[in-house]
Every structure is written in C-alpha cells, then in structure tokens.
C-alpha atoms as one frame of an Amber mdcrd trajectory, in Angstrom:
protein
  -0.339   0.239   0.006   2.947   2.400   0.757   3.268   4.898   3.982   0.158
   7.097   4.796   0.552  10.846   4.471   1.334  13.132   7.565  -1.711  15.032
   6.968  -3.670  11.909   7.335  -3.358   8.505   8.666  -6.071   6.837   6.525
  -5.484   8.790   2.970  -2.454   7.456   0.874  -0.837   8.193  -2.534   1.149
   5.403  -4.368   2.414   5.004  -8.099   0.830   2.256 -10.009   2.946  -0.843
  -9.410   1.234  -3.342 -11.778   1.540  -3.814 -15.412  -1.732  -3.702 -17.378
  -0.330  -6.028 -20.034  -3.289  -7.272 -22.315  -5.808  -6.064 -19.515  -7.068
  -2.849 -20.976  -7.513  -4.322 -24.394  -9.608  -6.944 -22.673 -11.747  -4.453
 -20.523 -12.429  -2.545 -23.863 -13.744  -5.232 -25.723 -15.402  -6.823 -23.146
 -17.288  -3.466 -22.057 -18.284  -3.016 -25.328 -19.917  -6.133 -25.656 -22.390
  -5.192 -23.082 -22.797  -1.084 -24.415 -24.370  -0.975 -27.874 -24.576   2.943
 -26.715 -21.761   4.497 -24.757 -23.940   7.416 -23.685 -21.510  10.144 -25.178
 -19.011   8.176 -23.545 -20.247   8.656 -20.417 -21.972   5.289 -19.928 -24.759
   4.223 -17.916 -25.935   1.809 -15.287 -26.220  -1.197 -17.021 -28.739  -3.922
 -16.372 -26.621  -6.563 -16.334 -24.057  -5.073 -14.241 -23.568  -8.056 -11.817
 -22.508 -10.393 -14.394 -20.156  -7.572 -15.952 -18.696  -6.950 -12.935 -18.016
 -10.790 -12.488 -16.529 -10.788 -15.957 -14.672  -7.966 -15.107 -12.973  -9.146
 -11.672 -11.460 -12.051 -13.771  -9.024  -9.652 -14.763  -5.795  -9.490 -12.834
  -5.206  -5.732 -13.184  -8.959  -5.179 -12.067  -8.237  -8.009  -9.099  -4.552
  -5.797  -8.130  -6.681  -2.380  -8.369  -9.672  -3.709  -6.138  -7.364  -4.659
  -3.426  -5.454  -0.987  -3.120  -8.730   0.830  -3.208 -10.657  -1.624  -1.403
  -8.048  -1.699   1.735  -9.323  -1.631   5.205  -7.282   1.408   6.097  -7.781
   3.638   3.342 -10.505   6.496   3.371  -8.650   8.147   0.329  -5.870   6.734
  -2.436  -4.724   8.363  -5.051  -2.401   6.016  -7.576  -0.200   8.165 -10.358
   0.918   7.578 -13.488  -2.053   5.042 -13.926  -1.588   4.189 -17.665  -4.503
   6.000 -19.495  -3.364   9.019 -21.239  -3.727   9.669 -24.496  -6.232   6.522
 -25.044  -8.850   8.078 -27.429 -12.219   9.063 -24.773 -14.282   6.082 -25.129
 -11.882   3.594 -24.329 -10.535   5.602 -21.147 -13.971   6.018 -19.955 -14.592
   2.186 -20.381 -11.697   1.112 -18.402 -12.758   3.858 -15.663 -16.331   2.373
 -15.649 -14.860  -0.897 -15.206 -12.200   0.131 -12.607 -15.611   1.607 -10.460
 -17.746  -1.672 -11.635 -14.859  -3.928  -9.774 -15.626  -2.030  -6.515 -19.112
  -1.702  -6.510 -21.957  -0.058  -8.831 -21.361   3.041 -10.813 -24.327   5.446
 -10.437 -25.945   7.581 -12.940 -24.911  11.368 -11.887 -28.008  12.967 -12.588
 -31.921  12.488 -13.734 -31.344  13.978 -17.377 -28.521  12.260 -18.874 -27.836
   8.867 -16.798 -23.876   9.456 -17.532 -22.200   7.317 -15.072 -18.570   9.374
 -16.145 -19.098  13.343 -15.340 -16.689  16.117 -17.019 -15.656  18.169 -14.085
 -14.484  21.232 -16.374 -15.598  24.515 -16.819 -18.568  25.306 -18.507 -18.465
  28.747 -20.558 -20.450  31.084 -19.115 -21.597  29.122 -15.915 -19.913  32.157
 -13.563 -22.831  35.063 -15.043 -26.079  32.044 -15.121 -28.861  32.641 -13.035
 -29.121  28.719 -11.973 -27.471  26.835  -8.676 -24.504  26.161 -10.507 -22.256
  23.269  -8.769 -18.739  22.933  -8.848 -17.892  20.825 -11.333 -19.465  23.468
 -13.792 -16.844  26.495 -13.365 -13.709  27.371 -12.108 -12.792  28.483  -8.980
 -12.704  26.505  -5.153 -15.154  23.946  -4.379 -15.986  23.905  -0.635 -15.583
  20.774   1.134 -18.281  18.524   0.730 -19.661  14.812   0.268 -21.120  13.827
  -3.210 -24.656  13.292  -3.993 -25.491  14.865  -0.112 -28.665  15.929  -1.781
 -30.020  12.708  -2.865 -31.603   9.845  -0.836 -29.241   7.041  -0.935 -25.226
   8.942  -1.483 -22.841   6.561  -2.913 -20.347   4.965  -0.526 -17.053   5.747
  -2.931 -16.118   7.929  -6.207 -13.416   8.151  -8.288 -11.517  11.023  -9.807
  -9.484  10.639 -12.775  -7.429  13.947 -13.678  -6.949  14.288 -17.738  -5.748
  17.758 -17.462  -4.291  19.169 -13.762  -4.525  22.756 -13.958  -1.559  24.572
 -15.109  -1.854  27.575 -13.412  -0.497  26.398  -9.812  -3.844  26.032  -8.009
  -6.837  23.383  -8.256  -4.900  21.224  -5.512  -7.102  18.098  -4.322  -8.474
  18.462  -0.601  -9.595  15.204   1.944 -10.983  15.998   5.327 -11.650  12.765
   7.382 -14.824  13.026   9.460 -13.086  11.830  12.159 -11.287  14.968  12.416
 -13.977  17.290  11.923 -15.632  15.036  14.816 -12.525  15.661  17.148 -12.698
  19.346  16.185 -16.295  19.817  17.441 -15.491  17.666  20.982 -12.810  20.627
  21.820 -15.519  22.969  23.000 -19.128  22.603  24.257 -20.509  24.807  21.494
 -19.100  22.302  18.931 -20.743  19.448  21.341 -23.947  20.868  20.754 -23.338
  21.367  17.052 -22.747  17.851  16.750 -25.553  16.544  19.063 -28.321  18.939
  17.192 -26.896  18.148  13.347 -27.084  14.564  14.404 -30.748  14.617  14.991
 -32.194  17.766  13.061 -33.266  16.774   9.253 -31.605  19.532   7.237 -33.098
  20.632   3.807 -30.544  20.038   1.246 -31.414  21.583  -2.430 -30.296  19.769
  -5.566 -28.114  21.868  -8.266 -30.358  22.925 -11.044 -27.852  20.408 -13.361
 -28.655  17.390 -11.465 -32.299  18.009 -10.924 -35.530  16.583 -13.042 -36.553
  19.936 -14.013 -34.309  23.454 -14.090 -37.487  24.990 -13.013 -38.127  22.787
 -10.277 -36.973  22.781  -6.680 -35.924  19.859  -5.204 -35.295  18.837  -1.669
 -33.964  16.172   0.301 -33.962  16.249   4.142 -31.591  14.415   6.270 -29.234
  14.623   9.182 -25.649  15.960   8.905 -24.419  13.143  11.408 -24.835   9.428
  11.055 -23.610   6.272  12.888 -22.725   3.785  10.311 -21.970   0.126  13.117
 -19.098   1.395  14.703 -18.146   4.434  12.255 -19.088   7.969  11.953 -20.327
   9.427   8.614 -21.623  12.747   7.206 -23.498  14.176   4.475 -22.506  17.855
   3.861 -22.382  20.684   1.150 -22.987  23.894   2.673 -24.452  25.846  -0.240
 -27.205  23.258  -0.883 -28.184  23.532   2.493 -28.219  27.584   2.554 -30.248
  26.908  -0.511 -32.645  24.406   1.082 -33.121  26.720   4.126 -34.386  29.390
   1.469 -37.038  27.205   0.048 -38.280  26.080   3.238 -37.705  28.450   5.914
 -39.851  27.276   8.472 -36.952  25.091   9.053 -34.485  28.333   8.767 -34.278
  28.694  13.092 -31.491  30.514  14.803 -30.485  27.482  16.435 -29.998  25.352
  13.236 -28.265  28.709  11.706 -25.678  28.750  14.777 -24.489  25.028  14.425
 -23.933  25.257  10.634 -22.217  28.393  10.708 -19.676  26.582  13.297 -19.474
  23.301  11.480 -18.569  25.029   8.064 -15.925  27.276  10.149 -14.713  23.907
  11.517 -14.464  22.161   8.281 -13.179  24.938   6.055 -10.641  26.703   8.454
  -9.748  24.581  11.373 -10.108  20.495  10.518  -6.567  19.018   9.247  -6.551
  18.168   5.400  -5.070  16.326   2.457  -3.930  18.845   0.340  -1.782  17.679
  -2.554  -1.862  18.995  -6.729  -2.400  15.840  -8.626  -0.773  15.518 -12.037
  -2.443  14.165 -15.292  -3.091  10.522 -15.328  -3.649   9.948 -11.628  -6.774
   8.507 -10.163  -8.109   9.140  -6.900 -10.669   7.084  -4.968 -11.970   8.481
  -1.708 -15.045   7.033   0.699 -17.896   9.347   0.352 -19.263   8.726   3.893
 -15.948   9.222   5.989 -14.417  11.735   3.996 -14.902  15.227   2.941 -13.452
  16.485  -0.371 -13.236  19.947  -2.347 -10.254  21.630  -4.487  -8.349  24.733
  -3.861  -8.850  27.511  -6.330  -7.710  27.653  -9.629  -8.171  29.941 -12.979
  -6.891  27.475 -15.999 -10.378  26.866 -17.926  -8.506  23.940 -19.380  -8.565
  21.834 -16.053 -10.458  18.167 -16.484 -11.698  15.998 -13.901 -13.317  12.873
 -14.609 -15.755  11.635 -11.946 -17.601   7.988 -11.329 -19.798   7.437  -8.051
 -20.046   4.153  -7.162 -22.610   2.469  -4.386 -22.309  -0.339  -2.572 -26.030
  -1.585  -3.417 -26.815  -2.562  -6.937 -28.550   0.032  -9.037 -31.770  -1.857
  -9.125 -32.142  -2.253  -5.395 -31.374   2.039  -4.704 -33.669   4.695  -4.040
 -32.244   7.052  -6.646 -32.548  10.737  -7.824 -36.061   9.956  -8.393 -36.824
   9.728  -4.662 -35.990  13.286  -3.574 -39.284  15.297  -2.721 -40.242  17.978
  -5.552 -42.119  21.465  -4.750
C-alpha cells in the first residue's frame, strides 16, 4: 500500500505498481459487448451490471486495483501514472467505468443524462448564469462536501481521474477525514452541541439545477448531517446546498440550526486538518464518500479536466435513486 501521508493516517498516494498487459484491451472488448450505446462516452448503469462485474473481476489488473482501493485502512488513495493518458475518450472511459464496477456499482450522476462518467471542467458562461451552478461546472474553488448529499442514498465511494491538471498552480485536491471534524467539534461545548443537533435534526439539502429532473423545479432532500454507521461516523455535507434548502424551506430556518451550521462550516473550512495535494495528469483518486469530505483549492485554468464516477455498494436495481427526492 505504501506509507500514509503526514496530513492523515488514512490518506495514501502511491504510484501504479502493476502492468496492464493485455487487460486494457480485454476491458474495452468486454465492455463493448455489453454497451451498444456509450451514452456520449459517459456510459450508464447497465441492467446486467452484476454479471459484467463478475467477468471484469477475472482480469488480474482489476483484481490488483480492487485490493488497493478497498484496503481497510484507506479512506482516500491516489494512484499516479495510472496508464490511461493519451487514450481515445471512449476507451479511457470504458476502463474507468470498469475500475468503478470492480469496486461496486457506478451510478448515474443526474436524472436527465443518466451518465456515469461526469466531466468536471468549466462550462463557458457558467459564472454569470442565474441558476444553482454546481462545483463541477465552473473554475474557482470547491468548498468541502460529500457527493450526492442532496439525494436519498449518497454513494459510498467515488473516483476522480485527472485528464488535465490545472496549469495555473492551483486546483489542489483536498480531503478531510470525518473523524478529524468530530474531534475538532468535541473540543468546545458549542462544538459538542453542534454535533448533537446536526445528528438529530433533518436539514434541507437543495439539488443543484444540473442534477434536478427539471431546472424549473426545486428539489429538496431532508436528512441529518451526521450519522452512525455501525462503529464508524459518516456525514453528508454541502453548505451551499443547505443554505439554498433553508431558503426554500424557511420554516426550518431556526437560529439554533443556523448557528450550528455556521460553526460546523468554520471547523471544516478553517480548522480541521486536511490532505492537500496537486495531483498530476493520469492520476486516479479514490475516496470514501461517507467518511471523508472532499473539495479543491481555487484555480483559474479553464482547461483543467477531471472525470468523476460515483460508486454505490448496492446494485442500482435496489437503490432509491435521484427520483426519490421530494419535489415542489
């Protein structure tokens, strides 16, 4: 696995230590047999995903990656020099889809396109649009958050693949361990009260416009911020989504809740220790989406391009997906 980073005992960066051999070609051939339409090279949750998963896991390279990425001690792992640089988009995304499927079940990012592989890059004009623009559509920073915090069943994992790193000196990837956030809150009486309230109260998360079923509708998911999962602590968090949710549900906007959210956001953005690293081209970042928050440092290079795939532990046929959110 390699040594953990000084910023966190659960975050690792390693270089690829295996050869793909013929496995990339085998992956593309196998995936191509199942997909007649790649959905704009973004793929989609396949109806036979469990059968395809078993076939893919017969390949040594995917077995090796799965052992690394599902290591019990890891909550975040970056693998540099993955070996996909320069590949045609469809073949590269087929391999990324296969890696994701070897770890769980890739989910569609939004309700309209059903794409699994989502491009994270600035969209021209996004900064001036009068809509709830998500972090993946613009340059700048991304506040710390968990993916799908505004959906009924947030995925347990996600992958980010760096196609083009920012060349402006910014855009570092950030990760924070949820346990470190909890430890910071426990230092003060106000922090302990914040943790107690946000473990019990249902908080409104508004779905960003690009992920909603219809941009004219406001979609809200109600859920607590903190949750106990067996012997571990999990979070769902996206501060801008919560603030927009409170604006849409003013009856929930109480002074104690506002104060708790402000304190937690301060702890997350200013005090909790974090992994911060500029990941080069051809790096794959895996993270636990329930036990870490992620974000990015600010950047200005519009050519920065990452690909994200969210991964559930539960097959898509058994999930309550985006269609389960409450609608106005």
